[in-house]
C-alpha positions in Angstrom: 0.0 0.0 0.0 1.3 3.4 -0.9 1.5 5.9 1.8 2.1 9.6 1.1 3.6 11.8 3.7 3.2 15.5 3.3 5.7 18.2 4.1 3.8 19.2 7.3 4.0 15.7 8.7 7.7 15.5 8.0 8.4 18.8 9.7 6.4 17.8 12.7 8.3 14.5 12.9 11.6 16.5 12.8 10.4 18.9 15.5 9.4 16.0 17.7 12.7 14.3 17.2 14.6 17.4 18.0 12.5 18.0 21.1 13.0 14.4 22.3 16.8 14.6 21.8 17.0 18.0 23.6 15.0 16.5 26.5 17.2 13.4 26.6 20.2 15.6 27.1 18.4 17.3 30.0 18.5 20.7 28.1 15.9 23.3 28.4 14.9 25.2 25.3 16.9 28.2 26.7 20.0 26.0 26.8 19.6 25.0 23.2 19.0 28.6 22.2 22.1 29.8 24.0 24.2 27.1 22.4 22.9 27.4 18.9 22.4 31.2 18.7 18.7 30.6 17.6 16.2 32.7 19.5 14.3 30.7 22.2 11.0 31.9 20.7 11.9 30.4 17.4 12.8 27.1 19.0 9.5 27.1 21.0 7.5 27.8 17.8 9.4 25.1 15.9 8.9 22.4 18.6 5.2 23.3 18.9 4.3 23.6 15.2 7.2 22.0 13.2 7.3 25.1 11.1 10.3 27.4 10.7 11.7 29.6 8.1 15.4 29.6 7.1 15.7 33.1 8.4 14.6 31.8 11.8 17.6 29.5 11.9 20.2 32.1 11.1 22.0 33.3 14.2 22.2 37.0 15.0 26.0 36.9 15.5 
């Protein structure tokens, strides 16, 4: 049986995977934000919705 997965499903799976990995390290969202240079609000939105723009991933440094 053919199963089609859409982009939204893939992004949500990626977000859940990143959230689980972050949690397994014992990191808070703020810890990941500090380490990565990505705004904590961007990480929160990504983990919640699975949606992020490339501009959201660029660091402000």
